[in-house]
Structures are given as structure tokens and as C-alpha cells.
C-alpha positions as CSV (number, residue, x, y, z in Angstrom):
1,M,0.0,0.0,0.1
2,A,1.5,3.4,-1.0
3,A,1.8,6.0,1.8
4,A,-0.5,8.2,-0.3
5,H,-3.3,5.8,0.1
6,R,-3.0,5.6,3.8
7,P,-5.6,7.4,6.0
8,A,-4.7,10.9,7.2
9,G,-2.7,11.2,10.4
10,R,-1.0,7.8,9.9
11,L,2.8,7.5,9.4
12,P,4.2,6.2,6.2
13,F,5.6,2.7,6.4
14,P,9.2,2.7,7.8
15,P,11.6,2.6,4.9
16,G,12.6,-1.1,5.6
17,L,9.0,-2.3,5.7
18,Q,8.2,-0.4,2.5
19,A,11.2,-2.0,0.6
20,F,10.2,-5.4,1.9
21,L,6.6,-5.0,0.8
22,E,8.0,-4.0,-2.7
23,G,10.1,-7.3,-2.7
24,K,13.3,-5.5,-2.2
25,L,15.4,-6.8,0.7
26,P,18.4,-5.0,2.0
27,P,21.7,-6.5,0.9
28,G,23.9,-8.2,3.5
29,P,23.0,-9.3,7.0
30,P,20.6,-7.2,9.0
31,P,22.1,-4.5,11.4
32,T,22.6,-5.5,15.0
33,P,19.8,-4.1,17.2
34,R,21.1,-1.3,19.6
35,P,20.1,-1.8,23.3
36,A,17.2,0.5,24.4
37,A,15.0,1.1,27.3
38,T,11.5,2.6,27.7
39,V,9.2,3.3,30.6
40,A,5.4,3.2,30.9
41,L,5.0,5.8,33.6
42,V,1.6,5.3,35.3
43,R,-0.6,7.0,37.9
44,D,-3.9,6.6,39.3
45,G,-6.0,9.3,37.6
46,D,-9.6,10.6,38.2
47,N,-10.9,7.9,36.1
48,G,-8.4,5.0,36.7
49,L,-5.1,4.0,35.5
50,E,-3.4,6.5,33.2
51,T,0.0,6.4,31.4
52,F,2.1,9.2,30.0
53,L,2.8,9.2,26.3
54,V,4.9,11.6,24.5
55,R,4.8,12.6,20.8
56,R,8.1,12.5,18.9
57,A,8.9,15.4,16.6
58,R,7.9,14.5,13.0
59,G,11.4,15.2,11.8
60,M,12.9,12.2,13.9
61,K,14.4,9.5,11.8
62,F,12.8,6.7,14.0
63,L,9.0,6.9,14.6
64,G,8.8,10.6,13.9
65,G,5.4,11.9,15.0
66,A,4.4,8.9,16.8
67,H,3.2,8.7,20.4
68,V,5.4,6.6,22.5
69,F,6.4,6.0,26.1
70,P,9.6,8.0,27.2
71,G,12.7,6.1,26.4
72,G,15.7,5.6,24.1
73,R,19.0,4.2,23.4
74,V,21.4,2.7,26.2
75,D,24.4,5.0,26.2
76,E,27.9,3.7,26.9
77,S,27.7,5.7,30.2
78,D,24.6,3.7,31.3
79,A,25.1,0.7,33.6
80,G,22.5,-1.3,31.6
81,P,18.9,-0.9,30.5
82,E,17.6,0.1,33.9
83,A,20.0,3.0,34.1
84,A,19.1,4.1,30.6
85,A,15.3,3.9,31.6
86,V,15.9,6.2,34.6
87,R,18.1,8.6,32.6
88,E,15.7,8.8,29.6
89,V,12.7,9.5,31.9
90,R,14.6,12.3,33.6
91,E,15.8,13.7,30.2
92,E,12.5,13.4,28.4
93,V,9.7,14.0,31.0
94,A,11.6,15.7,34.0
95,V,10.7,12.8,36.5
96,E,13.2,11.4,38.8
97,L,12.6,7.7,39.1
98,D,14.1,5.3,41.7
99,P,15.5,2.4,39.7
100,A,13.9,0.0,42.3
101,A,10.5,1.3,41.0
102,L,11.1,-0.2,37.6
103,R,9.2,-3.2,36.8
104,P,10.2,-5.4,33.7
105,W,7.2,-5.7,31.2
106,S,8.3,-6.8,27.9
107,R,11.1,-6.8,25.3
108,W,10.8,-5.9,21.6
109,I,13.4,-6.1,18.9
110,T,12.9,-4.1,15.6
111,P,12.2,-6.5,12.6
112,E,15.3,-7.5,10.5
113,V,14.1,-5.5,7.5
114,E,14.7,-2.2,9.2
115,T,18.0,-0.3,8.9
116,R,17.6,1.3,12.4
117,R,17.1,-1.6,14.8
118,F,16.6,-1.6,18.6
119,D,16.5,-4.3,21.4
120,A,14.2,-2.4,23.7
121,R,13.4,-3.4,27.3
122,F,10.0,-2.1,28.4
123,Y,9.4,-1.2,32.0
124,V,6.4,0.0,34.1
125,A,7.0,2.5,37.0
126,P,4.6,4.7,39.1
127,L,4.8,8.3,39.0
128,P,6.7,9.3,42.1
129,E,4.6,11.1,44.6
130,G,4.9,15.0,44.4
131,Q,6.3,14.9,40.7
132,Q,4.7,16.1,37.5
133,A,5.5,14.7,34.2
134,R,6.0,17.0,31.2
135,A,7.5,16.5,27.8
136,V,10.9,18.3,27.7
137,E,11.4,20.2,24.4
138,G,13.8,18.9,21.8
139,E,13.0,15.4,20.5
140,L,9.6,15.6,21.9
141,V,6.7,18.0,20.9
142,E,4.0,17.2,23.6
143,G,3.2,14.8,26.4
144,C,-0.2,13.8,27.9
145,W,-1.7,11.5,30.3
146,Y,-4.0,8.8,28.7
147,R,-6.2,6.0,30.1
148,P,-4.9,3.1,28.0
149,A,-8.1,2.4,26.4
150,D,-8.5,6.0,25.3
151,A,-4.9,6.0,23.7
152,V,-6.0,2.9,21.8
153,A,-9.3,4.5,20.7
154,H,-7.5,7.7,19.5
155,A,-5.1,5.6,17.5
156,H,-8.0,3.5,15.9
157,A,-9.6,6.8,14.9
158,G,-6.5,8.2,13.4
159,R,-6.0,11.0,15.9
160,I,-2.7,9.7,17.2
161,V,-0.2,7.2,15.8
162,L,1.2,4.5,18.2
163,A,4.2,2.3,17.5
164,P,3.2,-1.4,17.6
165,P,5.1,-2.1,20.9
166,T,3.3,0.9,22.5
167,L,-0.1,-0.2,21.2
168,W,0.4,-3.7,22.5
169,T,1.7,-2.5,25.8
170,L,-1.5,-0.3,26.3
171,L,-3.6,-3.3,25.3
172,E,-2.1,-5.4,27.7
């Protein structure tokens, strides 16, 4: 399906998937996935469980314009994915997490047809008492608390774009 025929508000297919659908496979072995970590930050909202999603800037090479959980690549200075998760939440949404609050949730590896691949550990953590999450400008355009079912409904209606791992985590 060509990007021009996709419903408004949807991201074009990632380049690797588009090439795969056209029968063009990248030459050579697939790139090695880079370690990454992401956090579903949750709180007890007025109408039940809520999670904080951030929207990536449209110009980002990976998932530009998509709503995702805060997270990113594991840097050399990080002592593993948990340290990266804590750092990314601090940098992206100005929340200081205690590493002991992280609960492992899932692991997602970008498909082999993509040129940018990640081996992402997903964690869930409660918003620490007395802190407020906000999207820090730069890579992110906005942040908002959503009930998981509402975020999924917005995605199905084409109002927001959710990356597959984000969608599945919200459904779970």
C-alpha cells in the first residue's frame, strides 16, 4: 500500500518495511539491534489508571510523529537498560525515578528488514509522589496522560499514531 493511500494522520511505512513490501530486501546481514529502554509511567488518575505518552517530533528518523512511552538508546555511560530507563525518563519528562520502582514488562526487537534496529526493554513504573511529568522540548513535541483504552481508541480513529510495541503495551 503506497503511503499516499493511507488514512490521514498515519505515518508512512518505515523504509525497511516499504522496501520489503515491494520485494526489495536490503543487501547483506541485518544490522545489529542497539540496546534501548522505555518506561510506561503510570498514575492513578481521576478515572482510573493513566499512562504518560510523548509525541516525537515529525522530523525524527525513527518513529517521527508517533506517540510513545519515554525512552531511548542505552548509552555507553549507562550501567545497563535500567539505568538508561531512569536517565531517559529524567531527560524526556523531567521525572526522577528510583531504579527500584522499575518493573520489567516486555522486550521488543525491531524487525530485521529495518535499517535502524533496537532491542528495547519495556518497564512500568509509578509516577513518584509529588512529581509532575512534562515533555521536555527537543526530540518531543508534547506529552499527555491517557487512560490506556482512550489512547488505543484515539489511535484507531487516526487522531494519534502508536508504534506497535506501544499499542500492545497499552492493550495489555
